[in-house]
N, CA, C and O atoms as a GROMACS GRO file, in nm:
protein
  444
    1MET      N    1   2.981  -5.072  10.129
    1MET     CA    2   3.032  -4.955  10.063
    1MET      C    3   3.021  -4.975   9.912
    1MET      O    4   3.030  -5.087   9.863
    2LYS      N    5   3.001  -4.868   9.841
    2LYS     CA    6   2.987  -4.877   9.695
    2LYS      C    7   3.123  -4.888   9.628
    2LYS      O    8   3.218  -4.818   9.663
    3THR      N    9   3.130  -4.978   9.530
    3THR     CA   10   3.252  -4.998   9.453
    3THR      C   11   3.268  -4.883   9.354
    3THR      O   12   3.176  -4.802   9.339
    4PRO      N   13   3.382  -4.874   9.285
    4PRO     CA   14   3.398  -4.770   9.183
    4PRO      C   15   3.294  -4.779   9.071
    4PRO      O   16   3.271  -4.680   9.002
    5THR      N   17   3.231  -4.894   9.053
    5THR     CA   18   3.128  -4.908   8.951
    5THR      C   19   2.989  -4.870   9.004
    5THR      O   20   2.893  -4.869   8.928
    6GLY      N   21   2.979  -4.841   9.134
    6GLY     CA   22   2.852  -4.795   9.192
    6GLY      C   23   2.766  -4.904   9.251
    6GLY      O   24   2.648  -4.880   9.279
    7ILE      N   25   2.819  -5.024   9.271
    7ILE     CA   26   2.744  -5.136   9.325
    7ILE      C   27   2.787  -5.159   9.470
    7ILE      O   28   2.906  -5.152   9.502
    8GLU      N   29   2.691  -5.187   9.558
    8GLU     CA   30   2.722  -5.216   9.698
    8GLU      C   31   2.794  -5.349   9.709
    8GLU      O   32   2.751  -5.449   9.653
    9CYS      N   33   2.906  -5.349   9.782
    9CYS     CA   34   2.980  -5.472   9.807
    9CYS      C   35   3.041  -5.464   9.947
    9CYS      O   36   3.112  -5.368   9.978
   10PRO      N   37   3.014  -5.563  10.032
   10PRO     CA   38   3.068  -5.557  10.168
   10PRO      C   39   3.219  -5.579  10.175
   10PRO      O   40   3.280  -5.549  10.277
   11TYR      N   41   3.280  -5.629  10.068
   11TYR     CA   42   3.424  -5.653  10.069
   11TYR      C   43   3.504  -5.533  10.019
   11TYR      O   44   3.625  -5.529  10.037
   12PHE      N   45   3.439  -5.437   9.958
   12PHE     CA   46   3.510  -5.319   9.909
   12PHE      C   47   3.528  -5.221  10.023
   12PHE      O   48   3.436  -5.198  10.101
   13PHE      N   49   3.648  -5.163  10.033
   13PHE     CA   50   3.676  -5.064  10.137
   13PHE      C   51   3.745  -4.945  10.073
   13PHE      O   52   3.841  -4.960   9.998
   14GLY      N   53   3.695  -4.827  10.103
   14GLY     CA   54   3.757  -4.704  10.056
   14GLY      C   55   3.777  -4.610  10.172
   14GLY      O   56   3.684  -4.583  10.247
   15ASP      N   57   3.899  -4.558  10.188
   15ASP     CA   58   3.931  -4.463  10.293
   15ASP      C   59   3.959  -4.328  10.227
   15ASP      O   60   4.062  -4.310  10.162
   16TYR      N   61   3.866  -4.234  10.245
   16TYR     CA   62   3.878  -4.103  10.183
   16TYR      C   63   3.889  -3.993  10.288
   16TYR      O   64   3.874  -3.875  10.257
   17HIS      N   65   3.915  -4.031  10.414
   17HIS     CA   66   3.919  -3.936  10.524
   17HIS      C   67   4.041  -3.846  10.513
   17HIS      O   68   4.153  -3.894  10.495
   18ARG      N   69   4.020  -3.717  10.524
   18ARG     CA   70   4.126  -3.616  10.522
   18ARG      C   71   4.217  -3.628  10.401
   18ARG      O   72   4.340  -3.624  10.414
   19GLY      N   73   4.158  -3.641  10.286
   19GLY     CA   74   4.233  -3.641  10.162
   19GLY      C   75   4.295  -3.774  10.122
   19GLY      O   76   4.362  -3.782  10.019
   20LYS      N   77   4.273  -3.877  10.200
   20LYS     CA   78   4.326  -4.008  10.162
   20LYS      C   79   4.245  -4.062  10.044
   20LYS      O   80   4.128  -4.027  10.027
   21ASN      N   81   4.307  -4.144   9.966
   21ASN     CA   82   4.238  -4.207   9.855
   21ASN      C   83   4.284  -4.352   9.846
   21ASN      O   84   4.347  -4.393   9.749
   22HIS      N   85   4.251  -4.428   9.950
   22HIS     CA   86   4.292  -4.568   9.957
   22HIS      C   87   4.170  -4.655   9.933
   22HIS      O   88   4.070  -4.643  10.004
   23GLU      N   89   4.178  -4.743   9.834
   23GLU     CA   90   4.071  -4.836   9.803
   23GLU      C   91   4.128  -4.977   9.796
   23GLU      O   92   4.242  -4.998   9.753
   24GLU      N   93   4.048  -5.074   9.841
   24GLU     CA   94   4.093  -5.213   9.836
   24GLU      C   95   3.973  -5.307   9.836
   24GLU      O   96   3.863  -5.270   9.876
   25CYS      N   97   3.997  -5.427   9.790
   25CYS     CA   98   3.898  -5.534   9.799
   25CYS      C   99   3.947  -5.628   9.907
   25CYS      O  100   4.052  -5.691   9.892
   26ARG      N  101   3.872  -5.639  10.014
   26ARG     CA  102   3.916  -5.722  10.126
   26ARG      C  103   3.899  -5.870  10.100
   26ARG      O  104   3.960  -5.953  10.167
   27LEU      N  105   3.816  -5.905  10.002
   27LEU     CA  106   3.804  -6.046   9.965
   27LEU      C  107   3.932  -6.091   9.894
   27LEU      O  108   3.986  -6.197   9.925
   28LEU      N  109   3.979  -6.012   9.799
   28LEU     CA  110   4.103  -6.046   9.729
   28LEU      C  111   4.222  -6.036   9.823
   28LEU      O  112   4.317  -6.114   9.811
   29GLY      N  113   4.219  -5.941   9.914
   29GLY     CA  114   4.329  -5.924  10.009
   29GLY      C  115   4.337  -6.036  10.111
   29GLY      O  116   4.444  -6.061  10.166
   30SER      N  117   4.226  -6.103  10.137
   30SER     CA  118   4.225  -6.211  10.235
   30SER      C  119   4.264  -6.345  10.175
   30SER      O  120   4.284  -6.443  10.248
   31ALA      N  121   4.276  -6.352  10.043
   31ALA     CA  122   4.317  -6.476   9.977
   31ALA      C  123   4.463  -6.506  10.012
   31ALA      O  124   4.539  -6.416  10.046
   32TYR      N  125   4.499  -6.632  10.002
   32TYR     CA  126   4.638  -6.666  10.028
   32TYR      C  127   4.700  -6.727   9.903
   32TYR      O  128   4.656  -6.833   9.859
   33PRO      N  129   4.800  -6.665   9.846
   33PRO     CA  130   4.856  -6.534   9.877
   33PRO      C  131   4.760  -6.423   9.834
   33PRO      O  132   4.675  -6.445   9.749
   34PRO      N  133   4.774  -6.304   9.893
   34PRO     CA  134   4.683  -6.194   9.857
   34PRO      C  135   4.688  -6.164   9.707
   34PRO      O  136   4.795  -6.162   9.646
   35LEU      N  137   4.570  -6.141   9.649
   35LEU     CA  138   4.561  -6.113   9.506
   35LEU      C  139   4.561  -5.962   9.485
   35LEU      O  140   4.499  -5.889   9.562
   36PRO      N  141   4.629  -5.914   9.381
   36PRO     CA  142   4.632  -5.770   9.356
   36PRO      C  143   4.498  -5.719   9.306
   36PRO      O  144   4.435  -5.780   9.220
   37TRP      N  145   4.454  -5.607   9.362
   37TRP     CA  146   4.324  -5.550   9.325
   37TRP      C  147   4.345  -5.426   9.240
   37TRP      O  148   4.436  -5.347   9.265
   38GLN      N  149   4.258  -5.409   9.140
   38GLN     CA  150   4.250  -5.288   9.058
   38GLN      C  151   4.104  -5.253   9.047
   38GLN      O  152   4.018  -5.341   9.052
   39ALA      N  153   4.074  -5.126   9.033
   39ALA     CA  154   3.935  -5.080   9.028
   39ALA      C  155   3.857  -5.144   8.914
   39ALA      O  156   3.736  -5.166   8.927
   40LYS      N  157   3.921  -5.173   8.802
   40LYS     CA  158   3.850  -5.230   8.688
   40LYS      C  159   3.803  -5.373   8.713
   40LYS      O  160   3.719  -5.423   8.639
   41LEU      N  161   3.857  -5.440   8.816
   41LEU     CA  162   3.811  -5.574   8.849
   41LEU      C  163   3.668  -5.574   8.901
   41LEU      O  164   3.599  -5.676   8.893
   42CYS      N  165   3.622  -5.461   8.954
   42CYS     CA  166   3.485  -5.451   9.006
   42CYS      C  167   3.381  -5.451   8.895
   42CYS      O  168   3.263  -5.477   8.921
   43ASP      N  169   3.421  -5.422   8.772
   43ASP     CA  170   3.327  -5.414   8.661
   43ASP      C  171   3.249  -5.544   8.640
   43ASP      O  172   3.127  -5.541   8.621
   44ASN      N  173   3.318  -5.656   8.642
   44ASN     CA  174   3.254  -5.785   8.613
   44ASN      C  175   3.259  -5.881   8.732
   44ASN      O  176   3.246  -6.002   8.715
   45CYS      N  177   3.278  -5.828   8.852
   45CYS     CA  178   3.291  -5.913   8.970
   45CYS      C  179   3.156  -5.975   9.005
   45CYS      O  180   3.056  -5.903   9.015
   46PRO      N  181   3.150  -6.108   9.024
   46PRO     CA  182   3.024  -6.174   9.055
   46PRO      C  183   2.984  -6.168   9.202
   46PRO      O  184   2.872  -6.205   9.236
   47VAL      N  185   3.072  -6.123   9.290
   47VAL     CA  186   3.048  -6.128   9.434
   47VAL      C  187   2.925  -6.048   9.478
   47VAL      O  188   2.844  -6.102   9.553
   48PRO      N  189   2.906  -5.922   9.435
   48PRO     CA  190   2.785  -5.850   9.479
   48PRO      C  191   2.655  -5.919   9.438
   48PRO      O  192   2.559  -5.919   9.514
   49LYS      N  193   2.652  -5.978   9.319
   49LYS     CA  194   2.532  -6.050   9.274
   49LYS      C  195   2.508  -6.174   9.359
   49LYS      O  196   2.394  -6.203   9.395
   50ILE      N  197   2.614  -6.246   9.391
   50ILE     CA  198   2.601  -6.366   9.473
   50ILE      C  199   2.548  -6.329   9.611
   50ILE      O  200   2.459  -6.396   9.662
   51LEU      N  201   2.602  -6.225   9.670
   51LEU     CA  202   2.562  -6.187   9.806
   51LEU      C  203   2.421  -6.128   9.811
   51LEU      O  204   2.354  -6.138   9.914
   52ARG      N  205   2.375  -6.067   9.702
   52ARG     CA  206   2.236  -6.020   9.699
   52ARG      C  207   2.139  -6.136   9.688
   52ARG      O  208   2.029  -6.130   9.742
   53ALA      N  209   2.180  -6.241   9.616
   53ALA     CA  210   2.092  -6.356   9.597
   53ALA      C  211   2.094  -6.453   9.715
   53ALA      O  212   1.994  -6.517   9.744
   54ASN      N  213   2.208  -6.464   9.783
   54ASN     CA  214   2.223  -6.563   9.889
   54ASN      C  215   2.306  -6.504  10.003
   54ASN      O  216   2.424  -6.476   9.986
   55SER      N  217   2.245  -6.486  10.116
   55SER     CA  218   2.316  -6.428  10.231
   55SER      C  219   2.340  -6.532  10.339
   55SER      O  220   2.337  -6.499  10.458
   56CYS      N  221   2.366  -6.655  10.301
   56CYS     CA  222   2.390  -6.762  10.397
   56CYS      C  223   2.518  -6.736  10.474
   56CYS      O  224   2.623  -6.708  10.416
   57GLU      N  225   2.509  -6.744  10.606
   57GLU     CA  226   2.627  -6.716  10.690
   57GLU      C  227   2.727  -6.831  10.688
   57GLU      O  228   2.838  -6.815  10.738
   58HIS      N  229   2.690  -6.945  10.632
   58HIS     CA  230   2.780  -7.060  10.628
   58HIS      C  231   2.860  -7.068  10.498
   58HIS      O  232   2.947  -7.154  10.485
   59MET      N  233   2.832  -6.979  10.403
   59MET     CA  234   2.900  -6.985  10.274
   59MET      C  235   3.025  -6.898  10.276
   59MET      O  236   3.020  -6.780  10.310
   60GLU      N  237   3.137  -6.958  10.240
   60GLU     CA  238   3.263  -6.886  10.228
   60GLU      C  239   3.297  -6.873  10.080
   60GLU      O  240   3.283  -6.968  10.003
   61LEU      N  241   3.342  -6.754  10.040
   61LEU     CA  242   3.381  -6.731   9.902
   61LEU      C  243   3.532  -6.729   9.891
   61LEU      O  244   3.601  -6.665   9.971
   62LYS      N  245   3.585  -6.801   9.792
   62LYS     CA  246   3.728  -6.806   9.768
   62LYS      C  247   3.755  -6.746   9.630
   62LYS      O  248   3.716  -6.805   9.529
   63PRO      N  249   3.821  -6.631   9.625
   63PRO     CA  250   3.840  -6.563   9.496
   63PRO      C  251   3.961  -6.615   9.418
   63PRO      O  252   4.056  -6.668   9.475
   64GLU      N  253   3.953  -6.597   9.288
   64GLU     CA  254   4.063  -6.626   9.197
   64GLU      C  255   4.062  -6.520   9.089
   64GLU      O  256   3.957  -6.466   9.055
   65LEU      N  257   4.178  -6.488   9.035
   65LEU     CA  258   4.188  -6.400   8.920
   65LEU      C  259   4.224  -6.485   8.800
   65LEU      O  260   4.328  -6.552   8.799
   66LYS      N  261   4.139  -6.483   8.698
   66LYS     CA  262   4.163  -6.565   8.580
   66LYS      C  263   4.134  -6.484   8.454
   66LYS      O  264   4.057  -6.388   8.456
   67ARG      N  265   4.197  -6.524   8.348
   67ARG     CA  266   4.171  -6.468   8.216
   67ARG      C  267   4.086  -6.567   8.138
   67ARG      O  268   4.126  -6.682   8.122
   68PRO      N  269   3.968  -6.524   8.090
   68PRO     CA  270   3.888  -6.616   8.010
   68PRO      C  271   3.959  -6.656   7.881
   68PRO      O  272   3.952  -6.772   7.839
   69PHE      N  273   4.027  -6.561   7.819
   69PHE     CA  274   4.108  -6.584   7.701
   69PHE      C  275   4.236  -6.503   7.717
   69PHE      O  276   4.239  -6.409   7.796
   70LEU      N  277   4.339  -6.537   7.644
   70LEU     CA  278   4.467  -6.469   7.660
   70LEU      C  279   4.460  -6.319   7.633
   70LEU      O  280   4.532  -6.242   7.696
   71PHE      N  281   4.375  -6.278   7.543
   71PHE     CA  282   4.370  -6.137   7.504
   71PHE      C  283   4.274  -6.054   7.589
   71PHE      O  284   4.269  -5.932   7.574
   72LEU      N  285   4.197  -6.117   7.677
   72LEU     CA  286   4.104  -6.044   7.763
   72LEU      C  287   4.169  -6.015   7.898
   72LEU      O  288   4.257  -6.088   7.942
   73PRO      N  289   4.125  -5.907   7.965
   73PRO     CA  290   4.182  -5.876   8.097
   73PRO      C  291   4.138  -5.976   8.203
   73PRO      O  292   4.043  -6.052   8.183
   74GLN      N  293   4.207  -5.975   8.315
   74GLN     CA  294   4.173  -6.064   8.425
   74GLN      C  295   4.035  -6.034   8.480
   74GLN      O  296   3.990  -5.919   8.477
   75GLN      N  297   3.968  -6.137   8.530
   75GLN     CA  298   3.837  -6.123   8.592
   75GLN      C  299   3.837  -6.199   8.724
   75GLN      O  300   3.910  -6.297   8.741
   76VAL      N  301   3.753  -6.153   8.816
   76VAL     CA  302   3.738  -6.221   8.944
   76VAL      C  303   3.642  -6.338   8.924
   76VAL      O  304   3.533  -6.322   8.869
   77GLN      N  305   3.684  -6.454   8.969
   77GLN     CA  306   3.597  -6.572   8.973
   77GLN      C  307   3.601  -6.625   9.115
   77GLN      O  308   3.705  -6.621   9.181
   78VAL      N  309   3.488  -6.674   9.162
   78VAL     CA  310   3.483  -6.722   9.300
   78VAL      C  311   3.434  -6.866   9.305
   78VAL      O  312   3.355  -6.911   9.221
   79LYS      N  313   3.483  -6.936   9.406
   79LYS     CA  314   3.433  -7.068   9.439
   79LYS      C  315   3.370  -7.056   9.576
   79LYS      O  316   3.422  -6.984   9.663
   80ALA      N  317   3.260  -7.124   9.597
   80ALA     CA  318   3.190  -7.117   9.724
   80ALA      C  319   3.202  -7.249   9.798
   80ALA      O  320   3.206  -7.356   9.737
   81TYR      N  321   3.209  -7.239   9.931
   81TYR     CA  322   3.221  -7.356  10.017
   81TYR      C  323   3.128  -7.339  10.136
   81TYR      O  324   3.125  -7.232  10.197
   82CYS      N  325   3.052  -7.441  10.169
   82CYS     CA  326   2.961  -7.436  10.283
   82CYS      C  327   3.032  -7.495  10.404
   82CYS      O  328   3.073  -7.611  10.403
   83THR      N  329   3.045  -7.415  10.510
   83THR     CA  330   3.113  -7.462  10.630
   83THR      C  331   3.022  -7.548  10.717
   83THR      O  332   3.071  -7.618  10.806
   84LYS      N  333   2.892  -7.545  10.693
   84LYS     CA  334   2.800  -7.627  10.772
   84LYS      C  335   2.797  -7.771  10.721
   84LYS      O  336   2.804  -7.865  10.799
   85THR      N  337   2.787  -7.787  10.589
   85THR     CA  338   2.780  -7.921  10.530
   85THR      C  339   2.916  -7.970  10.480
   85THR      O  340   2.928  -8.085  10.438
   86HIS      N  341   3.018  -7.884  10.484
   86HIS     CA  342   3.154  -7.917  10.441
   86HIS      C  343   3.158  -7.971  10.299
   86HIS      O  344   3.211  -8.079  10.272
   87GLN      N  345   3.099  -7.893  10.209
   87GLN     CA  346   3.099  -7.931  10.068
   87GLN      C  347   3.111  -7.807   9.981
   87GLN      O  348   3.077  -7.696  10.023
   88ASP      N  349   3.159  -7.827   9.859
   88ASP     CA  350   3.164  -7.718   9.762
   88ASP      C  351   3.024  -7.686   9.716
   88ASP      O  352   2.940  -7.775   9.703
   89VAL      N  353   2.999  -7.559   9.691
   89VAL     CA  354   2.868  -7.514   9.645
   89VAL      C  355   2.876  -7.492   9.494
   89VAL      O  356   2.955  -7.410   9.447
   90GLN      N  357   2.795  -7.566   9.419
   90GLN     CA  358   2.799  -7.556   9.273
   90GLN      C  359   2.739  -7.426   9.222
   90GLN      O  360   2.795  -7.365   9.131
   91GLU      N  361   2.628  -7.382   9.279
   91GLU     CA  362   2.561  -7.258   9.241
   91GLU      C  363   2.558  -7.165   9.362
   91GLU      O  364   2.468  -7.175   9.446
   92PRO      N  365   2.654  -7.074   9.373
   92PRO     CA  366   2.659  -6.987   9.491
   92PRO      C  367   2.535  -6.899   9.508
   92PRO      O  368   2.500  -6.863   9.620
   93GLN      N  369   2.467  -6.865   9.398
   93GLN     CA  370   2.346  -6.783   9.409
   93GLN      C  371   2.235  -6.859   9.481
   93GLN      O  372   2.152  -6.798   9.549
   94LEU      N  373   2.231  -6.991   9.466
   94LEU     CA  374   2.127  -7.072   9.527
   94LEU      C  375   2.169  -7.130   9.661
   94LEU      O  376   2.085  -7.150   9.748
   95GLY      N  377   2.297  -7.157   9.679
   95GLY     CA  378   2.346  -7.219   9.801
   95GLY      C  379   2.360  -7.369   9.786
   95GLY      O  380   2.343  -7.423   9.676
   96CYS      N  381   2.390  -7.434   9.896
   96CYS     CA  382   2.415  -7.578   9.891
   96CYS      C  383   2.286  -7.660   9.893
   96CYS      O  384   2.286  -7.777   9.855
   97GLY      N  385   2.177  -7.600   9.937
   97GLY     CA  386   2.050  -7.670   9.943
   97GLY      C  387   2.022  -7.733  10.078
   97GLY      O  388   1.910  -7.779  10.101
   98GLU      N  389   2.118  -7.738  10.166
   98GLU     CA  390   2.101  -7.798  10.298
   98GLU      C  391   2.071  -7.693  10.405
   98GLU      O  392   1.992  -7.719  10.496
   99CYS      N  393   2.132  -7.578  10.395
   99CYS     CA  394   2.118  -7.477  10.501
   99CYS      C  395   1.981  -7.411  10.501
   99CYS      O  396   1.924  -7.386  10.607
  100HIS      N  397   1.928  -7.384  10.385
  100HIS     CA  398   1.800  -7.314  10.373
  100HIS      C  399   1.712  -7.389  10.275
  100HIS      O  400   1.754  -7.417  10.163
  101ASP      N  401   1.593  -7.420  10.317
  101ASP     CA  402   1.499  -7.488  10.228
  101ASP      C  403   1.450  -7.392  10.122
  101ASP      O  404   1.431  -7.273  10.148
  102LEU      N  405   1.431  -7.444  10.001
  102LEU     CA  406   1.376  -7.363   9.894
  102LEU      C  407   1.226  -7.345   9.915
  102LEU      O  408   1.160  -7.438   9.962
  103PRO      N  409   1.171  -7.230   9.881
  103PRO     CA  410   1.026  -7.212   9.889
  103PRO      C  411   0.955  -7.309   9.795
  103PRO      O  412   1.012  -7.353   9.696
  104GLU      N  413   0.831  -7.340   9.828
  104GLU     CA  414   0.753  -7.437   9.751
  104GLU      C  415   0.741  -7.401   9.603
  104GLU      O  416   0.730  -7.489   9.518
  105ILE      N  417   0.743  -7.272   9.572
  105ILE     CA  418   0.727  -7.230   9.433
  105ILE      C  419   0.844  -7.277   9.346
  105ILE      O  420   0.829  -7.293   9.225
  106PHE      N  421   0.959  -7.299   9.408
  106PHE     CA  422   1.077  -7.342   9.333
  106PHE      C  423   1.096  -7.492   9.330
  106PHE      O  424   1.177  -7.544   9.254
  107VAL      N  425   1.022  -7.563   9.413
  107VAL     CA  426   1.035  -7.708   9.420
  107VAL      C  427   0.938  -7.772   9.322
  107VAL      O  428   0.818  -7.745   9.326
  108THR      N  429   0.989  -7.856   9.235
  108THR     CA  430   0.902  -7.928   9.141
  108THR      C  431   0.910  -8.077   9.170
  108THR      O  432   1.018  -8.130   9.196
  109GLU      N  433   0.799  -8.141   9.166
  109GLU     CA  434   0.794  -8.284   9.191
  109GLU      C  435   0.797  -8.357   9.058
  109GLU      O  436   0.732  -8.318   8.961
  110LEU      N  437   0.874  -8.465   9.056
  110LEU     CA  438   0.881  -8.547   8.936
  110LEU      C  439   0.770  -8.651   8.942
  110LEU      O  440   0.752  -8.716   9.045
  111SER      N  441   0.698  -8.667   8.834
  111SER     CA  442   0.589  -8.766   8.831
  111SER      C  443   0.633  -8.893   8.765
  111SER      O  444   0.554  -8.987   8.754
   0.00000   0.00000   0.00000
């Protein structure tokens, strides 16, 4: 479903049936404890970009709300974890490197 910013995100849910206007982020809602969602959080959310770049079924995203600086608004930040290799993923866009081999064009050999 498209977020208020117009980007497809599988975690965004909007119920507009019969005049309802209920919107939520199910990723933030599934965190423990649940994190409060506001529409402006979708502006800089990295989750849609991560999921477009890497659709690994073993990667779990764990959201956090953080302020980069005291005077800036909160932003969504995510940490990724691979359930297959049981390790933290440093670059969620690329993955852990174990689940899916990189194409030859991206692999460089050291001489």
